[in-house]
N, C-alpha and C positions, 0 to 999 in steps of 0.2 A: 522207717518208723512202723510199728504193729498197730495201728490206729484203729483196725478193725477187730483187736483182740482185748478181750476183758479177763483181768485175772482176779479171783477171788481168794481171799486168805485170811486168817485169822492171827498173824504174828508179823514182825517186822522183817522176817526174812522172805516171807512171801512179799511183802510190800516193795523190799528193795529187789527182789526178782522183777516185778513189774516195771520199775523204774529202769534198771538195768536194760530190758529189751523194749522200752519206750511204750508200753501198752497202759490201758487205763487199769485201774484197780478199785476193788470194792471190798473195804475191811469189813470182817465179821465178828461180831463180839460185843459183850456188854460194857466193855471197858476200853476207852482209848489208849489206857495204859500199857497194854500188849504191843503199840508201837512208839518209836522214838520221834516221830513225826506223824500226827493224825491225819489220816486219809482223807482225801476230800469226801468221800463218801464212806460212812461207817453205819452199819445197819446191826441191829442186835441179834438178828438169826436170819435164816434163808428166807422166811414167810413171803417178803415183797421183793425177792430179788428180781424176779422176772419184771416187775413193773418198773425198777429202777433201772435195769439193763435197756428198756425202751425208751429211756431218756437220754440215754449216753449218745452224743454226737462224736464223730470223728475227729481225732485231734489236728488242729492244723497249724 
């Protein structure tokens, strides 16, 4: 598992890639409609990305 890796993306293909490799995912965009399943973390832009990354714990 890639629990120390975080993928950031703006569409469903990015989200699926993160799922396939078993890493965390942060969605970026104004609308959850870009994703078939809403990511656990969805930010409107990259402004607070570093703050959010600091709150993510390794997957167990």
